[in-house]
N, C-alpha and C positions, 0 to 999 in steps of 0.2 A: 326378401331378406327375412331371416328368422326373427321371431319376436318371443322366443322362449323365455327370456328374462322377464317378460311382462305378462306371462300367462295369467289369466284370472284364477283366483282360488276357487276350489270346489264348492265352498259355502255360498258363493255368489251364484254359481251355476245352479246349485240346489234351490236357491231363492227364486231364480228366474223360472225354473220348472214349476215350483209351487205357485207362483203368480199365474202362470199359464193354466195350471190345473184348477185353481180356485177362482180365476176370473178377475182378481183385483189385487192391487199391491198390499192392501191391509190384510186381506185373508191369507195371501201367500206368506207375508211376514209372520203372521200368527202361527201358521202351519210349521214353520221352521224355527219358531221360538226367538224371533228377532224383533227388536223394537222398530216401528215403522220408520222413524227418521233415519236410523242406521240402514234399514233396508233401502230406502230411497237413495242414500249416498252411495251404497254399494252398486246399485244398478246404474246410477249416473256414471260411475267409474267404468262399468262394463260397456256402457254406450260410448264413452269416449274412446275406449280401446277398440270397439267394433267399428266406429265411425258412422253409425246409423242409429236412428231412434229405435229403441226396443219397447218403449211404453208410450201410450197415448195418455197424456195427463189432462185431467179435467178437474174442475172445482170439487166434484164429488168423488174423485178417486183417479186411479190410473189402471189401464188395461194394456196387455201386450199388443204391439203392432204386428203386422204379418211377419216382419223380420224377427220380432221377438218370439213369435210362435215357432218359426222355423228353427231359430237357435235353441229354443226350449226342447224341440224334438231331438236335435243333436245332443243337447245336454243330458237328456234321459239316457242315451246310449253311453255317454261319457261317464255318468254316475254308475251305470251298471258295470262298466269296465273297471271303474275305481273300486267297486265292491268286490269284484273278482280278484283284483290285485291285493286288496286287504285280506281276503280269505287265503290267498296264496302265501302272504306273509305270515299269517297265523298258522298256516299249515307247516311252515318251516319250523315253528316253535313246537307245535304239538307233535310233530314227527321226531322230535329230538329224543335222544336216549340219555339216560342218567345212571351212572354207577355210584352207589352209595355204600359206605361201610358204617356199621353201627354196633355198639357194644350190646351185650346180651340182654340186659334188662330193657333197654330201649327197643331192641328188635322184637322181644317177646311181648311187651306190654303197650308200646306206644306207636311203633312204626306202622303197624297195620292200618290204624285209623288215619294217620297222616297220609299214607300212600293212597288210601281210598279216596280222600278228598282231592289229592293231586290228580288221580285218574279222572275224577269228575270234571276237573278244570281242563285237563289235557287228555282226552280219550285215546289219542294215538301214541302217547308217550310209552317208551320202553324203559323200564326201571330194573336194575339189578341190585339186589341187597346182599352184601356180604356181612356175615355175623361173626364177630371176633371180640376180643377184649379191648379195653380203651387204648392201651399202648399200641396194639396192632392196628387199630383204627388210625391213630396218629401217624404211624409209620407209613401206612398206605396212602394217606392224604399227602404227606410230605414227598413221597416218591412219585406222585402223580398217577398212582394206580386207580384211584377213585377221585371224583370231583368234589365229593362232600362226605363229611364224617359226622357221627354223633357219638359223644363220649360221656361217661359218668364220672371220670376222675375229677378231683377238685382243682387240679392245676392243668392249664393249657400250655402247650409248647409255645414259646414266644415267637417262633417262626410262623405261626398260624394266625389267621384271622378267626374270630370266634363271636358267637352270640349265645346268650342264655336262652334256652327254649322251654325249659320245664324245671320242676323241682321234684325231689324224691327224698324219702327218709329211710334210713336203715333201721332194722329192728332186730333185737336178740330173740331168737326162736329156740324153743326146746320141745321135746315130746310131751304130751299131756301127763305122762307118768314120771317125768323128770322132777327132782326135788325143787328146782327153781320155779316150776309151774305153780307151786303152792306157797311161794314166798309172800309174806305180808308187806314187805318193804322193797323199794327199788334195789336193784343189784348195784354193788359198788364197783367202780371201774377196775379196782385192784383184783377183785374176784374174777371179773371177766378176763383180765389180762393173764392171770395165772392158770386159767382153765384151758386145756387142750380143746381147740375148736375145729369144726369142719370149716375149711376156708376155700376161697377161690384161688386160682393160680396167680403167680406174680404177673403184674401187668393189668390185672383186673381193677376197674375203678372201685368196686366194692371193697376189695382188700386194701387198696391204697388209702381210702377214707378211714377204714377201721384202724390201720396201723398208724396213721397220722394222729388220730384221736387218742390212741394208747401209747404215744411216743414216749411219755414220761414213765412208763412202767416196763418191768421186765416181762417179756412175752413168753408164754409157754410154747413149746413146739406144737405145731398143728396136729390134731388127731388124724386128719386126713385132708388131702388137697384134691379138689375136684374142679372140673372145667365148665360147669354149667349150673345155673340156678336150680334146675330140676333135680340134678344130682344132689345138691346141697339139701334141698327140701326132703328128698328121700332119706338122706342120712339122718336128718333131724327127726323125721317121723318114726324112723326105726330106732331112735334113742341111741344112735351111734355116738353123737356128740352135739352140743349146742352149735349154733351158727349165727352169724350176722348177715342178713339178707335184705335186699330191697323190699320195702313194704308193698310196692306195686307187684313184684314177682311173687310175693307170698300171699297175696290177697285171697286167692281161691282156697289154699290150704288152711289159712286162718279161719275163713268162713265155714269150712267143712269140719273144723275141730281137729284136724290132723296134727297141727302144731299149735303152740301157745306162745304169745308174745310176752316178754319179760321186760319191765321198765328198768332203765339204767340211770343212775344218778350222775349228773355232772358231765355228760358227754353230749356234744352237738353232732348228731348223726344225720342231720339234714344236708343234702348235697344238691348242687345245681348241675343240670344236664346241659351240655353245650353242643351246638353245631360248630364244626371247624372246617376251614377251607384255606387255600393257599393265598390267592391274590385277588381273584375276580369272582364275585357272586352275582350271577345274572341268569336270566331265562328260567327254566324249570327248577334249577338249583335254588335260586332265590325264592321261587314260589313254594318249594318244599319247606324251606326254613321259615318263611312267613306263616305257612299253615301250622308248623310245629309250635311256633311261638304264639299262636292266636289264642291260647288259653289264658293269656293275661300278660305276657311279656311282650313289649313292643318289638316289631320286626326289625331286622338289621337294616342299616342304610344300604341301599343298592349301590354296588360298585361297578366300575367299567361303564 
């Protein structure tokens, strides 16, 4: 008759093997990190299950019986197979593929480091990264085209689950020769609103944050509309027009002196960057969000 419902747990088998290897109950218990009274109780339960003594108990300790040694030999094989089984389970995860969509600033400035850490944890993972604006990321996640998205817009579609993973700040940039570069005082929001700017396309998180902050002002028509941060930086450096760009995306150009940051009075240009998904966050998708949030924001609660 099968006794599968009463199978001993692997920790007890591991204990028996350790007792056989180390020659005594106390040494075996220490080897597996178990208190000796707990170890003794576990092995008594195993003896009751086996129906034969597995230890010879003496006032000075306990050692395996011949039956205990035989069972320990079988136990080593069982533990080896259990390790193989565990590696197979891990292989199912590490062989997983993950398709992600991320907005431009996140793709350009943050995603590379996140993915490098993900690959370190899951060397066999296959990741595809689609670069688009925040509205397009949201649409692809909702349609199920990607499992996970990262957006820069301040508002998250209520149909999506989300977690804050990082923060960013927008800055007003001009060419070094632009008059604003020599201002002694911060720029007034009204001056920014009535100035034709180089802007990102509709649906961009950068543009959405800027327009929301200037919502109480009459906005000038854009000087030019561009679809990438690099193009915006090029337009600013050429003194085509000022622009409002992610400080992360502009860091190299600022450090090189190609563009100048202009302070603005009374605007909150800090934004939160979100991971978004539909219903279940698990496996490598969860791990990527955890990695992204590890800079200081708690990881999301695992779902599913």
